[in-house]
Each structure stands twice: as C-alpha cells, then as structure tokens.
N, C-alpha and C positions, 0 to 999 in steps of 0.2 A: 349538525360538526358534533364531536360526542364533548359534554363536560362531565367534571370539570378539565379543565382543558390543561394538557401539560405537555410544557415548556417543549423545546427542543434545544439539545445541547450543542453550544457551536461545535464543539470538536466531534461530533458524531455523525457518524452515516444515516442515511431516509433509512435502510433496514434496522440498524441499530435500534431508529426511533419508532418504527413498526412494532418491533417485539416489545418496546418498554410499552408501546400502547397495548399491545394484545394482552401484557401484563396486568396494569394499573385500570383497564377499561371489564374487562373476560376474564380474566385470570387462567388464560390459557394460549395454547403456545404460538407462536406467530402463526404459521399454515392453517391452520383454524381460523385465526379473525382473520388473516389476508381475505378468506373466500366471504367470511362473510358481510367485506366491507367492500366487495366484489372488486378486487384486486386480484389480477394475474397473480401466483407467485414464479412465474417465469418474467413475466414482465416487469415487476419490480426487480426483481435480481439480476438484471441488465440494465437498471435505472432509463427504462423505458419511457421518453417525456410525459405520456396522458395517463402512465400508473402514479408518476413524481406528482404530478395536476393531481388525479385524486384522495393523493394521501394528505397532500397540502387541504382539500377539501376538508375531508371528514376530519383534518385534526385543528383546523388551523392556525397553524404553522404557516410559514412566509415561502412560498413555493422558489426563491432567490433563493431562500438559507437551504432548502433541500437540495436542490441544483448546485451550489456552492460546495456544494459537499460530497460528491458522486459526479463519476464520469458518467455523464448521459450519452448514451446510445445514439451514434449521427449516421453509422450504417452498420454492415455487417458485424465489421473487426474494428468499428472507429469509435472512437469517444472522444468528449469535448470533456473536458477538466478544467475549469475556471480558464475560462480560453485558448488552452491551448490540447490542439489533438494530437491525441494519442491513441497507439493502438492497443490491440489486448494483453499484446505481449507486455508494454506496461505493467500492467496490473498484477497481482500477488494471483488471482482466482488462477486454477478453484481451490486455490489452498485458504482455509482461516488463519488468520493472523493477529496474533496477541502477544501482549505482554501479560506475564502472571502477579506482576506488582502492582499493574494500572488494575487488573480484575480483580484483585484484593482489598485494592481502595476504594472502588464499584461496592463490592462486596456489605462495604459498612455504609454504604449510603441506601442500599436495598434496590439499586437498580445497574444493574452491567452496559456500556456503554465501548459498540467498536467504535473504534476511532476512525478517522478519515484516511489518515495518512499508512496505516496498516493494507488500504487495499492495493497499495502501490508499489511492484515488487522491488524495488529501489531501496523502498524502506525497509531495513533489516534490523534496527538498535533503537533501543527506548531513549529517546533524547532525554527523559524526566526519569528514568530509573537507570538508565545507562548499562543495560544488560539487551542480550542478543532475543529478538520475539522467533517466538515459535510458533511455527506453520505446521496445522491439520489438515492430511488429505482430505482432499473428497469422498464419503464410504458411501454415500446415498444420496439420493439425488438432489432431495432438499437440502443436502449439505451448503448450495449454493445459496440458500440463505443465510450464513454466518450468525446463526443464531447461539448466540454464546451462551445460554444457560443449557442451551442442550451439546453443542459442539465441546464443550469444554468444561466437564461435569464437575473437574475439582474445584475445592473448594476446602478454606481455611487453612490447615496445617498441611494437604496434601500441595494445598497454590504456593504457601510457604515453602516445601521442600521443592520444587521448581524451581524460586526465588535463591533458595542457598546452594543449586548446583549449578546453579549460570554463571557465568566470566563476565568479569564486568569491561567496560567496554564503550568509548568515546561513538557516537554517531560519525560516521564516512563524512570527508569533507563533502563526496558528491552528493549521498544523502539532503545534507542541508542545504546544498545547493538549488537542488528540487523543491525542497519545500520553500525555499528564499523565493524563488522564483513564482510558485502558485501562489504566496505572497504579493505578488508584485514589486517584489524589491529587484531591482538591476544586477547584473555582473559575474561573473569576466565576460566581457566584449566578448572573446570567439564563440562561447561556450553557448552566450545569447542570442548568438547569428544564427544557429543551429536551434532548428525544431526541437524542444522538448525529448521526444523517441530519439533524432538524430544526434544529439550531444551525451545522452544518456548511454545508448549504444555501444556508441565510438569512445566511448572515455571506459567502458571496460571491457572491452574489446582490446585496446592498445594497454590494460592493466595484463590483462590475460598472455599476452605476448611479451610485455616484457615479466611478468611476475613469475610465468608457468612456461615461455617458449614457446615456438612457431607448431611445435607438434601435440600441443593437448587437445583433446578432442573435447567440444564444450560441453554435451550431453555429460560427462561428468564428470562437471564442479557439481560443488552441492552451494548451497545457499552462500554460506561462510567464504567460500571462495571467491564469489561473485563481489562479497562485500570486499574483499582483503584487493582482489584486483580492482573493484572501482576506484579504491584508496590509493592504489599506485597509480593508476590513469591519471586523476583527478590532476597529479602535482607533475603533469605534465599539458592536457589540454586546457586550466587556467589559464596558462601561458601564453596559448594561443598558438599561429602556426610555429614561434619558434622551437614553443616545449613541445609539438606534435616530433618537428622537424629533427630534434634533438635524441627522443625516444626512437625513431628510426633509424637515424643514420648509427647508435650504439648496437642497434641488431644488425644491419648493415656490415658491423667493421667485425664481426661473428664469425663472417667469411673471409678474410683479408686471405688467410691464408689457405682454404679449401682449396681441392683438385679438383680434375675433372668439370 
C-alpha cells in the first residue's frame, strides 16, 4: 500500500483519486502512474471492477467508497451506479465535464477533484456555483481518463475569465431529482417507478416535444437545449400519468383543425 495515505474525497471519482495519487506519490501524470501500479488505463476508465479493486488495494481507500462514486461496468454498455442500472448514454463520456469555479477553489487547496456527478449526462449545472458546466470533447485516446490537470490547462485568471462569462442559472428539477434518487431519496412516485434511464429519457423527450415541437431533430440539440427540455418535461412527468396526458393532449389539440 502507498504511504503516506492520501484520503479519498467523498465527492470525487476513482479516476480523480488516481490522478491525485499520481501527483502526490510520484509527481507524474496519471497514465504512467497507472502502468507503474499495474492498472490498465482502459479498465479504470470504464470502471472495471478488477481495476477498482486494485486501486483500493494500492491506495488503502475503501472499495465500497470507490464503487459508490463510479458507474461500475456490468456489460458492454451497461453500468451499475449506486444500485441503478444505467446505459452508456446516461453518462457524459466521452466529454470531460467540469465547473471552472470548483476547479478554481480546488487549485487553492493544491489538488483538483473530478466530481462524481459530473459523469452524468443529465448534470449540466453546478449546484454550488449555479453556472453551466463546461464540456471538453475528447481529442486524444487518453482523454477518457478525465485528468483535469491535463484536460483543463486553464489556471487562475483564465479560470476566472470562464467563470465571469458563464450565465447564472439554478440546476434543473430533473438534475436535482436524479441526484436525490442516487442518494436514496424517494419521489415523485411515477418517475420512481421507472428505471433511472427511462425516467430521465422520457422526461427529456417529452420536454423536447413540448418545447421544440415534433419536427425537432434530436442530434441538432445542444447541451443547453437538453437542459431546457428536462426542465419543461419534469413539470409534467413529476405529476405522473395525469401530467403526461395533459402534455400529450395539448399536442393533439394543435391538429384539431388540420386537413388531410
């Protein structure tokens, strides 16, 4: 086990923790460090159970804590996240997602932390600073490691510039629902009765229909558009069948006077 022990932060991901270990114990980037401790970069990037177990063994961190903050791979495109089975599309990969204000605060402490909730595609706003999260597209194969020191080179004044340019907004009700559910908090009943994947996708698609119309092409929607759709949709799905029926009937009424 590596000594001295570096505590695992309950807000961070195993990948973020591995990056912290690399800097703290070896003063090197995460990729060569992972090879030194015999962890496959591809395996840890996809939260392979054996890779997480090896990280726990080498670091002294609790395996349960590591698994709690990672979508653990169960199949080719299926993951277990805190007891919820989710698809690869539920996750923000291949993007590296971050809040510049959070990173600015981290830089004051000397270690950046990738928050576990940033790995979820539905999480698009920082609850702490109430600004949209930034999304960095993957440009190299090791981008899947989400090493924030390498993927986000901005520091100090540059981060502050990103913060000042960001619009202020609160997190969407759908985002808050997903995070509450993953923390074991129940309600509303109808969305709770669906899988987390289904509840999220149904809500967003209904919001697209209501907010953008039936001819909207989904690939053309940007992250902020999906956030807007989730806000609209949750106003209906949170009320269950009654709310969903209300939204659909309003769409049907638009065609009352249609001919042909």
